[in-house]
C-alpha positions as CSV (number, residue, x, y, z in Angstrom):
1,M,82.5,57.0,123.0
2,S,84.4,58.4,125.9
3,I,87.8,60.1,125.3
4,D,89.2,58.0,128.2
5,F,89.3,54.8,126.3
6,N,91.7,53.1,128.6
7,P,91.3,54.8,132.0
8,H,93.3,52.4,134.1
9,V,96.5,52.8,132.0
10,F,98.0,56.3,132.0
11,S,100.7,55.4,129.5
12,N,102.2,52.4,127.7
13,P,104.5,50.7,130.2
14,N,106.9,49.8,127.4
15,T,107.5,53.4,126.5
16,H,109.4,54.4,129.7
17,I,107.4,57.5,130.2
18,N,107.3,59.2,133.6
19,Q,103.7,58.8,134.6
20,K,103.5,61.8,137.0
21,F,101.9,65.0,135.7
22,A,104.2,68.0,136.0
23,G,103.0,71.4,136.9
24,P,103.7,74.7,135.0
25,S,107.2,75.1,136.4
26,F,108.5,77.1,133.4
27,M,112.2,77.7,132.8
28,Q,113.5,81.0,134.1
29,A,115.0,83.5,131.7
30,K,118.8,83.4,131.9
31,P,121.0,84.4,129.0
32,Q,122.7,81.4,127.4
33,K,124.9,80.8,124.5
34,D,123.1,79.0,121.7
35,T,125.1,75.8,122.1
36,F,124.2,72.3,123.4
37,V,124.4,72.2,127.1
38,K,123.5,68.6,127.9
39,T,123.3,65.2,126.3
40,I,121.5,62.1,127.6
41,N,122.4,58.7,126.4
42,S,120.0,55.8,126.5
43,N,120.4,52.1,126.4
44,V,116.8,51.3,127.4
45,D,116.3,48.6,124.8
46,D,117.2,47.8,121.2
47,K,114.4,50.0,119.9
48,Y,115.7,53.0,121.7
49,S,119.4,52.1,122.3
50,G,121.9,54.8,121.3
51,I,119.2,57.5,121.4
52,T,120.7,60.9,122.5
53,V,118.7,63.9,123.7
54,S,120.4,67.3,123.7
55,E,119.3,70.8,124.7
56,K,120.2,74.4,123.8
57,S,118.7,77.8,123.8
58,F,116.2,78.7,121.1
59,G,116.1,82.4,121.9
60,T,114.2,84.7,124.3
61,I,110.4,84.9,124.3
62,Q,109.6,88.6,124.0
63,K,106.3,88.5,125.9
64,T,107.7,86.9,129.0
65,G,111.5,87.1,128.9
66,E,111.7,83.4,129.3
67,I,114.3,81.4,127.3
68,A,112.7,78.9,124.9
69,K,114.6,75.6,124.8
70,L,115.3,73.6,121.7
71,Y,115.7,69.8,122.2
72,T,117.2,67.4,119.7
73,I,116.4,63.7,119.8
74,K,118.8,61.7,117.6
75,N,118.7,58.0,116.9
76,K,121.6,55.6,116.1
77,N,120.8,56.0,112.3
78,G,121.5,59.7,112.4
79,A,117.8,60.7,112.0
80,S,116.7,63.5,114.3
81,V,113.8,65.6,115.6
82,E,114.1,69.1,116.9
83,L,111.5,70.3,119.4
84,S,110.9,73.7,120.9
85,S,109.5,74.2,124.4
86,F,107.5,77.2,122.9
87,G,104.4,75.5,121.7
88,A,105.8,72.0,122.3
89,T,106.6,72.4,118.6
90,I,108.2,70.2,116.0
91,V,110.9,72.5,114.4
92,S,112.5,69.9,112.2
93,I,112.6,66.2,111.3
94,K,115.6,65.0,109.5
95,V,115.5,61.5,107.9
96,P,117.6,59.7,105.3
97,D,116.7,59.8,101.6
98,K,117.2,57.0,99.2
99,S,120.9,57.8,99.0
100,G,121.4,58.0,102.7
101,K,121.6,61.8,102.8
102,M,119.8,63.5,105.8
103,I,116.9,65.6,104.6
104,D,114.8,68.1,106.7
105,V,111.2,67.4,105.7
106,T,109.4,69.9,107.8
107,Q,108.9,73.7,107.6
108,G,109.9,75.9,110.5
109,Y,112.1,78.7,111.7
110,D,115.6,79.1,113.1
111,N,114.6,80.7,116.5
112,V,111.6,81.3,118.7
113,T,110.8,84.8,117.5
114,P,108.9,84.0,114.3
115,Y,106.8,81.4,116.2
116,E,105.9,84.1,118.7
117,T,105.6,87.3,116.6
118,S,104.4,85.9,113.3
119,P,102.6,82.6,114.0
120,V,101.5,82.0,110.4
121,G,100.1,78.6,110.0
122,H,100.8,77.2,113.5
123,A,103.9,75.5,112.0
124,G,104.7,72.3,113.9
125,G,102.8,73.4,117.0
126,T,100.8,71.4,119.5
127,I,97.3,72.7,118.7
128,G,94.8,73.2,121.6
129,P,92.7,73.4,123.6
130,C,90.6,72.6,120.5
131,A,92.0,72.0,117.0
132,N,90.1,73.2,114.0
133,K,87.0,75.4,114.0
134,I,84.2,76.1,116.4
135,N,81.3,77.8,114.7
136,N,80.4,81.2,116.2
137,G,83.1,80.6,118.8
138,E,80.5,79.1,121.1
139,F,79.8,75.7,122.7
140,T,77.7,74.4,125.6
141,I,78.7,71.8,128.2
142,N,76.5,70.7,131.1
143,S,73.9,73.4,130.1
144,E,76.6,76.2,130.5
145,K,77.4,78.2,127.4
146,Y,81.0,79.3,126.7
147,S,82.1,82.0,124.4
148,L,85.6,82.1,122.8
149,E,87.6,84.5,120.7
150,K,86.5,84.5,117.1
151,N,89.8,84.6,115.3
152,K,88.9,83.2,111.9
153,D,86.6,83.8,108.9
154,G,86.0,87.5,109.7
155,G,84.9,86.8,113.2
156,K,82.6,83.9,112.4
157,T,84.6,81.0,113.9
158,H,87.1,80.2,116.7
159,C,90.1,78.2,115.2
160,H,93.0,76.2,116.6
161,G,92.6,77.5,120.2
162,G,92.6,81.1,119.2
163,S,95.4,83.6,119.1
164,D,96.5,82.5,122.6
165,G,96.4,78.8,122.1
166,F,98.7,76.0,123.2
167,D,101.1,76.5,120.3
168,V,102.1,80.0,121.7
169,K,102.7,78.9,125.3
170,N,106.1,78.0,126.7
171,W,105.8,74.5,128.0
172,S,107.9,73.0,130.8
173,A,110.1,70.3,129.5
174,N,111.5,67.1,131.0
175,P,114.1,65.2,128.9
176,L,113.6,61.5,129.0
177,P,116.2,58.8,128.2
178,D,114.6,58.4,124.8
179,G,112.5,61.6,124.2
180,I,111.0,64.7,125.6
181,E,108.0,65.2,127.8
182,F,106.3,68.7,127.6
183,N,103.8,69.8,130.3
184,Y,101.4,72.8,130.4
185,T,98.6,73.6,132.8
186,K,95.7,75.6,131.4
187,K,93.9,77.6,134.0
188,D,90.2,77.6,134.4
189,M,88.6,79.9,131.8
190,E,92.0,80.7,130.2
191,N,91.1,81.7,126.6
192,G,87.5,81.0,127.4
193,Y,87.7,77.2,128.0
194,P,86.5,75.8,131.4
195,G,88.6,73.8,133.8
196,N,92.2,73.6,135.1
197,V,93.6,71.2,132.6
198,D,97.0,69.4,133.0
199,V,98.3,68.5,129.5
200,K,101.3,66.3,128.7
201,V,102.8,65.7,125.2
202,V,105.5,63.1,124.9
203,Y,107.7,62.8,121.8
204,K,109.9,59.8,121.2
205,L,112.0,58.9,118.2
206,D,112.9,55.2,117.9
207,N,115.6,53.5,115.8
208,D,113.1,52.6,113.1
209,N,112.6,56.3,112.4
210,N,109.2,56.4,113.9
211,L,108.2,59.6,115.8
212,H,105.7,58.8,118.5
213,I,103.5,61.6,119.9
214,Q,101.5,60.7,123.0
215,Y,98.9,63.2,124.3
216,Y,97.6,63.0,127.9
217,A,95.4,65.3,129.9
218,K,93.2,65.5,132.9
219,T,90.8,68.3,134.1
220,D,89.0,69.3,137.3
221,K,85.9,70.4,135.3
222,D,84.3,69.1,132.2
223,T,85.9,70.8,129.2
224,L,86.5,70.7,125.5
225,L,89.8,69.2,124.4
226,N,90.9,68.2,120.9
227,L,94.7,68.1,120.5
228,T,96.8,67.6,117.4
229,N,100.1,68.5,115.7
230,H,100.3,71.0,112.8
231,T,103.6,70.0,111.1
232,Y,104.0,71.1,107.5
233,F,105.7,68.4,105.4
234,N,107.6,68.6,102.2
235,L,109.3,65.3,101.5
236,D,111.4,66.7,98.7
237,G,113.1,68.8,101.5
238,A,111.9,71.8,103.4
239,E,114.1,74.1,101.3
240,N,111.5,73.5,98.5
241,T,109.5,76.6,99.4
242,S,108.1,77.7,96.0
243,E,104.4,77.7,95.2
244,N,102.9,74.3,94.3
245,S,106.1,72.5,95.2
246,I,104.1,69.5,96.7
247,Y,102.3,68.8,93.4
248,E,104.5,65.8,92.7
249,H,103.9,64.2,96.2
250,I,102.0,60.9,95.9
251,V,99.3,60.6,98.6
252,K,97.3,57.5,99.7
253,L,94.6,57.7,102.4
254,P,93.9,54.0,102.6
255,N,91.3,54.0,105.4
256,S,89.1,56.9,104.5
257,S,86.0,56.2,102.4
258,S,84.2,59.4,103.5
259,Y,84.8,63.0,104.6
260,T,82.8,65.7,106.3
261,K,81.1,68.1,103.9
262,N,81.8,71.8,104.6
263,N,79.7,74.9,104.4
264,E,80.9,78.1,102.7
265,I,83.3,79.0,105.6
266,A,84.7,75.4,105.9
267,V,82.7,74.4,108.9
268,P,81.2,70.9,108.6
269,T,77.5,70.8,107.9
270,G,77.1,67.4,109.6
271,E,76.8,65.6,106.3
272,I,79.1,62.7,105.7
273,E,80.0,62.3,102.0
274,K,81.5,59.3,100.3
275,V,84.8,59.9,98.5
276,D,83.7,57.7,95.5
277,N,84.0,59.5,92.2
278,T,85.3,62.7,93.8
279,P,88.8,64.3,93.9
280,F,88.8,63.3,97.6
281,D,89.3,59.6,96.9
282,F,92.9,58.8,97.8
283,R,92.3,55.2,98.6
284,Q,94.6,54.5,95.7
285,P,97.8,56.6,95.4
286,K,97.5,59.9,93.5
287,K,99.7,62.9,92.8
288,I,98.4,66.0,94.5
289,G,98.8,68.0,91.3
290,D,96.6,65.7,89.4
291,V,93.5,66.4,91.4
292,I,93.9,69.6,93.5
293,N,92.5,71.9,90.8
294,A,89.5,69.7,89.9
295,D,86.1,71.3,89.5
296,S,84.8,70.8,93.0
297,E,82.8,73.2,95.2
298,Q,84.4,71.7,98.3
299,L,87.9,72.3,96.9
300,K,86.9,75.8,96.0
301,I,85.8,76.4,99.6
302,G,89.2,75.3,100.9
303,S,91.2,76.8,98.1
304,G,92.6,73.3,97.7
305,F,92.5,70.3,100.0
306,D,91.5,71.4,103.5
307,Q,89.1,68.6,104.5
308,N,88.4,66.5,107.5
309,Y,88.5,62.8,106.6
310,C,86.7,60.1,108.5
311,I,88.7,57.1,109.5
312,D,87.2,53.7,108.6
313,N,87.3,51.0,111.4
314,Y,88.0,53.6,114.1
315,D,87.4,52.3,117.6
316,G,89.3,54.9,119.7
317,K,91.8,52.2,120.9
318,N,93.7,50.7,118.1
319,L,96.1,52.6,115.8
320,V,94.9,52.9,112.2
321,D,97.2,53.8,109.3
322,I,95.6,56.9,107.9
323,A,98.0,58.3,105.3
324,E,101.0,57.4,103.2
325,V,102.9,60.1,101.4
326,K,105.9,59.6,99.0
327,S,108.4,61.8,97.3
328,E,109.8,60.2,94.1
329,K,112.6,62.8,94.2
330,T,114.1,61.8,97.5
331,G,112.5,58.4,97.9
332,I,111.3,59.4,101.4
333,N,108.0,57.9,102.5
334,L,105.8,59.1,105.4
335,K,103.2,57.0,107.1
336,V,100.8,58.5,109.6
337,S,98.9,56.4,112.2
338,T,96.5,57.4,115.0
339,N,93.7,56.4,117.3
340,L,91.7,59.6,116.7
341,P,88.5,59.4,114.6
342,G,89.5,61.9,111.8
343,F,92.2,64.0,110.3
344,Q,92.6,67.2,108.4
345,F,94.3,66.9,105.0
346,Y,95.6,70.3,104.2
347,T,97.8,71.5,101.3
348,S,98.9,74.8,102.8
349,N,96.7,76.8,100.6
350,H,96.9,79.9,102.7
351,L,100.7,80.2,103.1
352,G,102.6,82.9,101.3
353,K,101.1,85.8,103.1
354,S,103.0,89.1,103.1
355,T,103.3,89.0,106.9
356,Q,105.0,85.6,106.8
357,P,108.7,85.5,107.8
358,A,111.5,83.7,106.0
359,G,111.8,80.1,106.9
360,K,114.9,77.9,107.8
361,S,116.1,78.1,104.2
362,G,116.0,81.9,104.2
363,T,113.0,82.1,101.9
364,K,109.3,82.4,102.6
365,Y,107.1,79.3,102.5
366,E,104.7,79.8,99.6
367,K,101.2,78.5,98.9
368,R,101.0,74.8,98.5
369,S,104.6,74.2,99.4
370,A,103.8,71.6,102.1
371,L,101.0,69.4,103.3
372,C,99.6,68.6,106.8
373,I,98.0,65.5,108.2
374,E,96.3,66.5,111.4
375,P,94.6,63.7,113.4
376,Q,91.7,65.1,115.4
377,F,88.1,64.8,116.6
378,Y,85.8,66.1,113.8
379,P,85.7,69.9,113.5
380,N,82.9,71.6,115.4
381,A,81.7,68.3,116.7
382,I,80.6,69.9,120.0
383,N,77.9,71.8,118.0
384,T,77.1,69.1,115.4
385,K,74.4,66.6,116.5
386,E,75.4,64.1,113.7
387,F,78.9,63.7,115.1
388,E,79.0,61.1,118.0
389,E,82.2,62.1,119.7
390,K,82.2,65.7,120.9
391,G,85.7,66.0,122.2
392,I,84.5,66.5,125.8
393,L,87.0,65.6,128.5
394,K,85.2,65.0,131.8
395,N,86.5,65.4,135.3
396,G,87.9,62.1,136.4
397,E,88.8,60.9,132.9
398,I,92.2,60.8,131.2
399,Y,92.7,62.0,127.7
400,N,95.0,59.5,126.0
401,R,95.6,59.7,122.3
402,E,98.5,59.1,119.9
403,I,100.0,60.0,116.6
404,I,102.9,58.3,114.9
405,Y,104.8,59.7,112.0
406,S,106.9,56.9,110.4
407,F,109.6,57.5,107.8
408,S,111.4,55.1,105.4
409,A,113.2,55.5,102.1
410,D,113.2,53.5,98.9
411,K,116.5,51.9,98.1
């Protein structure tokens, strides 16, 4: 199935997105106070009325001297999303708990420096050009072989776009009446990937506490593209940084009856396994702590849940509800929807490294202190004959995919 599932529509006409691709006109580095400098009010429609978009400095990027910008989208309920131009990154999501108190449910950092100098875990970033792993860091398109940086598994795989991927680039930003549009142009052969690729990521927060993420891209040469978001969620509150602090989270993956089996370095073998009678069966709600330490070779390979789930009834067009997560402590519920074919369910098994900086709460995020739901094309699909969709974006096509994070709270 082609990535360009709706080539005649560049974006949803009801979302009020500027449909013109912007070039890499990055912001110039000028010292600024770390205060809000502009606010945009919107009365577009009831869904987005009362939305405000604000901007401030997020600090200086050491490598380039540019000023990273931090944007805050806030809805009329008081819920908000903070987004950094560095990596087109989700820095925080604050939503009401069951008592109405605003809770930050995402891990992140207070300024741009940790994202640049200690990018442990790709927290909140836009992942690309290709999310997840590429075996041997090699792929072939149109009979031409491409070699990438092997930054994972002791030099055996390329992962999440490498050490110079999209999540460590400073994107140009365009505040919209009801969100933020980030743009980045990848040059031909940058980081080993072919094609000049214009990429656009649009974030919108509506008044129903739904965070919409739209991904668009076009290329002048057939290339590999698999974009996702890597936010770490703890619905008890991001200040819960201790090891195993997501064990009480209740997870349901209602439309996944199978997953891709991994080899010893967590690269899919091409085999599709049923979740029946395995710890991977979340079609009915389960607490993570009840199953994460089950006797399973696949769990041992990932040091916990770190698996690509296949999405039932996927057609590349319609959004499918793929995950429901609940905190009984705060009453906060997260629902994830997408029109991508799979998603990585990851329980932050590799956080807590000595090189990791302190987070927003002042303490380090430890192992299994958060979970990620990362919609994607299947890992290493380009090299796996059994996987139909390869994540190839062709010249003349438009990449057009979506993720929605929806939040509610029990009363």
